[in-house]
C-alpha positions as CSV (number, residue, x, y, z in Angstrom):
1,M,0.1,0.0,0.0
2,G,1.2,3.5,-0.9
3,K,1.6,6.5,1.3
4,L,-1.5,8.4,2.3
5,K,-1.7,12.0,1.5
6,T,-2.4,14.6,4.2
7,R,-4.7,17.4,3.7
8,K,-2.4,20.4,4.4
9,V,-5.1,22.7,5.4
10,A,-6.2,20.4,8.2
11,T,-2.7,20.4,9.7
12,S,-2.9,24.1,10.2
13,R,-6.4,24.3,11.5
14,I,-6.4,21.0,13.6
15,K,-4.4,19.7,16.6
16,I,-4.4,16.2,17.7
17,S,-4.7,15.9,21.5
18,G,-2.6,13.6,23.7
19,T,-5.5,11.0,23.8
20,G,-5.9,11.2,20.0
21,K,-8.9,13.6,19.8
22,A,-9.1,16.3,17.1
23,M,-9.2,19.9,18.6
24,A,-9.9,23.2,16.7
25,W,-9.9,26.8,17.7
26,K,-12.9,29.1,17.8
27,A,-13.6,31.5,15.1
28,G,-14.2,35.3,15.5
29,K,-11.1,36.6,17.2
30,R,-9.3,38.2,14.3
31,H,-11.0,41.5,13.8
32,L,-14.2,43.5,14.5
33,S,-13.6,42.9,18.3
34,Y,-14.4,46.3,19.6
35,H,-17.9,45.5,20.5
36,K,-17.2,42.1,22.1
37,S,-16.4,41.7,25.8
38,G,-13.1,40.8,27.1
39,D,-14.4,37.4,28.4
40,E,-15.7,36.6,25.0
41,I,-12.4,37.4,23.2
42,R,-10.5,35.4,25.7
43,G,-12.7,32.5,25.2
44,K,-12.2,32.4,21.5
45,G,-8.5,31.9,22.0
46,K,-9.1,28.4,23.5
47,A,-9.1,25.2,21.6
48,Y,-12.1,22.8,21.9
49,V,-12.7,19.2,21.1
50,L,-14.7,18.5,17.9
51,A,-17.9,16.9,18.0
52,D,-18.0,13.0,17.8
53,A,-19.7,13.1,14.4
54,D,-16.7,15.0,13.0
55,Q,-14.0,13.1,14.6
56,E,-13.5,10.2,12.2
57,R,-13.8,12.4,9.1
58,V,-11.2,15.0,10.3
59,L,-8.8,12.3,11.5
60,R,-8.8,10.8,8.0
61,M,-7.5,14.1,6.8
62,I,-4.3,13.7,8.9
63,P,-3.4,10.1,8.6
64,Y,-0.1,10.3,10.4
65,G,-1.0,12.9,12.9
66,G,-3.2,10.8,15.2
67,K,-2.6,7.8,17.3
């Protein structure tokens, strides 16, 4: 069997946690933040675990990144 190709965009947007789950970052922090509260801006800086429905699909995009 040949090598599997990695989706390059997925490697920049998704991180694999230590337990093998896919994690992403929240959107909406780049600009237009003058009307948002500080709590909202700080909360958007954190990563979150993707939904179970998306885990299998996303981990196939990064064949050598997971466990």
